[in-house]
N, C-alpha and C positions, 0 to 999 in steps of 0.2 A: 228263786228255787221253787220247784213245783211242790205243792203240799203233799205230804206222805211219801216223799222220795228223799230220805236223809242223805246228805252228802253230795247231791247232784252238782252243786257248784264246786265241789272239792275234787274233781277228777282231773287227771292229766293224761297226756298221750303215753301209752304203754308200748304200742307196737304199730308198725306200718306194714301194709301188704303191698309189695312191689312186683309189678308185672312188666317185664321187658324194660326195666329202668323207670317205669312210670308208677308213682304212688297211687294205687287204685283205691285203697281203703285205709282208714286209721282206727285203731282201737284205743279207747280212753277208759280210765278207771283208776283204781287205787292199788297200791302194793306196799308191803311192809316186810322188813327182815328184822328179827330179834336175836340178841345174844342169848346164851344159856341162862344168863342172869336176868333176862327179861328187858334189858335196855334196847332201845331202838337203834339199829345200825344203819338202816336205810328206810326212808319213807317217801312215797310218791303219792300225792293227793291227800285227801282227808282220811287217814288210816284209822281214825277213831269213829268214823261214820258207822252207823248200824247197817249191816247187810243181812240178807237171808242166805245162809251157807249152803242150802240145799243138801245134796248128798255128801258134801264135804264134812257134814256133821255126823255122819254115820259112825265113825270110830268113837265119838263122844257118846252117842246114843248107846253103842254097844257096851261101853263101860257101865252105863245106867242099868242095862238089863242084867249084867253080872251082879251088880250091887243088889238088885231086886231079888236075886236068888237063882237066876238061870244058870244051869250047869252046862258048860259048852267046852268041847275039846278044841284043838287047834284049828282045823278046817271050819268048824261051826262058828268059832269066834271070828275068824277071818271073813266068813260070808256075812255075818251079822254086821261087820264093819265095812262091808264092801258093796259094790254095785256090779253084781255078777252078770255075765253075758248069756245066761240061760242054757248053758251046755248041760248034757245029761249028768255029769259029775256034780254040777251045782244043784240040780234038782234032787239028787240023791241025798245031799247033805241037808237041804231044806226039809225034805221028807223025814229025815232022821230027827231033826229038831222038833218037828211037829209031833212025831210019834212019842218023843220023850215027854211032851206035854199032854199026851193022851188025846191028841187032836189029829185031824186030817186036813187036806188042802182047803176044804170048805170053810175053815176057820180064818183063812187069810183075808184080810181086809183091803189088800192092795188090788188095783185093777187087773183084769186079765190082759195078757200081752203075748206077743210072739218073741222068741229069743232074739237078742241083739246079735248073737253069733250067726253069721250068714250061713255057714255050713249046716248048722243045726236047724236054723229057720227054714231053709229050702228043703231039707230032708223031711221035716214035719209037715210042711205044706204038701209035699209030694205024697206023703202017707195019709193025708186027709185029717191030720190031727188039728183040732181047734185051738185057738189061743187059750192060755191057762194062766191063772194068777201065779202059779209056782214058777213060771218062766219069766215073770216080770223082774226087773233087775233089783227091786227092793224086797223081794220075798224073803231073803235071808234075814234082813232087819225085822220084818214083820213076824217071822217065825220066832226069833229070839225074844221079841217083845211079848208074844203070846206065852212063851215058856216062862218069862219073868212074871207075867200076870198070874199064871197058874200057880207058880211058886209062892206068890204073895197071898193068894186067897182062894185057890181051887178053881176048877174049870167054870164055875158060875160067873167069874169076872172076865173070861176070855172074850165074850161078846162085846165088852165095853173097853177093850184095851186101847182104842184109839182116842178115847175121850181125854182131853188134856187134864181133867180133874181126877182121872183114875189113878189108883195107887202106883202103878208101874210108870205112868207118864210123869207123875209128880217126882218120883225118884230120878228118872232120866233128866228132868229139868234141873233138879238140885245138883246132879253131877255135872251137867253142862255148865251151870253157873259157877261151880267150884273150879272146873278146868279153865274156863275163860276168864275167871275173876271178874265177872260182869253180870249184872241183872238189868235187862232192858224192859221187861214187861210186855214185849212184843211176842205174841204167839199166833202163828198162822197155820195154814194147812198145806203140807207139801204135796207135790204132784201125785205121790203114792197114797195120800190120805192120812198120813201120820202127822202129828203135831210137829211144827217147825218153829224153833225159837230164833228171833233176831239177835244178833250179837255184833259187837264192834269187830272190825277186821283185825285189829291188833289182838283182841281176845281170842280169835280163831287161831292165830299164829301161836299165842301163848299156850293154848290147849295142846297143840301139836308138840311144842317143846316139852311140856310136862309128860305127855305120853312117851316121848322118846327117851326120857331119862328116869322113868318111874322105877321104883324099887321092886325087885322080884317078889312075887307073892301077892302083889296088889292087882286089882282089876285093871288098872291103867297099864301095868306091865303085861298082863295077859293079852290085852288087845294089841299092844305094840308088837309083842313077840309073835303072835299069830299072823299079823299082817306081814311081818318079815319072813316068817318061815313058810307061809302059804299064800304068796302073792297071787297065785292062780285063782284063788277064791275071792280075792278083793276085786278082781276084774274078770279076766279070762283071756282066751286066745286073742292076741293082737291088741289087747287093751293097754292104753298108755300108762295107767297106774301100775299094772302088772309088769310091763316092760321096764318102767323106771326102777321099781324095787328089785327086779332081777339084775339089772345092769349096775345098780348102786346098792349092794347089800348093806342093810342097816338103815337105809333111808326109808322114812314113811312118806307115802304119797297118796292123796285122795282128792280127786276132783269132784265137782258137782255141776249140776245144770246151771245155766245162766252165767257162765264164765267165772266160776269160783274154784279155787284150788288151795290146798294146804300141803306143805312138805316140811320135814324136819330131818336133821342129821342125828346120828347116835349120841353126839355130845350135847344136843339140845339147841343148836341153832335152828331157827324155824322161820318160815316165810308163808305169807298168804297173799292171794291176789283176787281182786274182783274186777272183771271187765264189765263196764257199765252197759254195753249193748247186748250182753248175754251170750256172745259168741265165744265158745271155748277153744277155738283152734290155736290160739297163741298161749294158752295158760301154762301148759307144761314147759314150753320153752322159756316163758317168763319166770316161772318158779325155779327152774334150773339156773337161770342167769342170776337170780337173787341168791341162791345157795352159793354160787361161785363168788359173789360179792362178799359172802360171809367167810370166805377162805376155804370152802369145801372143794375137793377134787371131784368134779362131775364129768371128767373127760371120757369116762367109760360110757356115758350116755350122750355123747356128742351128737349122735344121729338124731336124737329126739329134740335137739335144740335148733335143728334146721328143718323148718316146715316148708316144703316146696309149694310154689304156685305153678299150676300146670297149664299148658297150652297144647292142645292136640295130644294129650297124654304124656307130654314131655315137660321137664322143669324149664320154666321161662323166667323164674323169679323166686322170691321166698318172702317169708314173714320175718321182719327185723324187729327184735326187741329194742325199744327206745329208752329203757331205763338204765 
């Protein structure tokens, strides 16, 4: 096993990519499904290996910002927990969160970017609008962290909100450790510049289960309810997370970079997947397959379980979950 790569020897085949009957590629990794009681119903690979959850951790981080004192309505909570596609409606909510903190876009510590939404991106390019941090898919999370930082100590702490030792990040870390029921001591920097905690894959699934079944009036429930009621702010137009939650009301779904995803049903069944090569193309199909193994009816999202392989613009094969 390579040093610094926990669980590399504990991976199994999760999916195959088949083109005209030929297995072109294989995706390996780990996958786990938990019961509402937290018992393991299915495990593939070393599901206790520590992974970096990337944006799949955003719902957990959103809980931390609420505990820190950020006051967020439904769309604002959803965008704090999401990876938005940079549409104008997303920017409006991020701007509103920043205004509540007494800040503007210059306070955002995430990189500048163009929208992921193609229609919006092409329009802004045609208008000569430069990339902007508010269009970056993590700007909702950053705005919520800023609001939490200001709530804790005034605007003088906003400039240090990305420091892992800052009060707002310490609260976020504490809440993540509560939800995952794990402490790893691994703190890295995510692609957006925010602190990113390592966690066991099973811990990630456990967190999604707790969010799904949280009692009304708690920050956990606020995040889950916002994601369910406003899935368009968790992703956006044509986004798999948004489509999954629209097709399966009550299900929580949040994917992240490098082949990570978490999903849970309203009764607390939860799944998590890490594809070790980092490619996310099979993760939604894998997570839905795992939910079905838990007894969930995912037939309404059947279209998302069939990822086509194209040749000349036409389907010539598909990605097959191997779990």
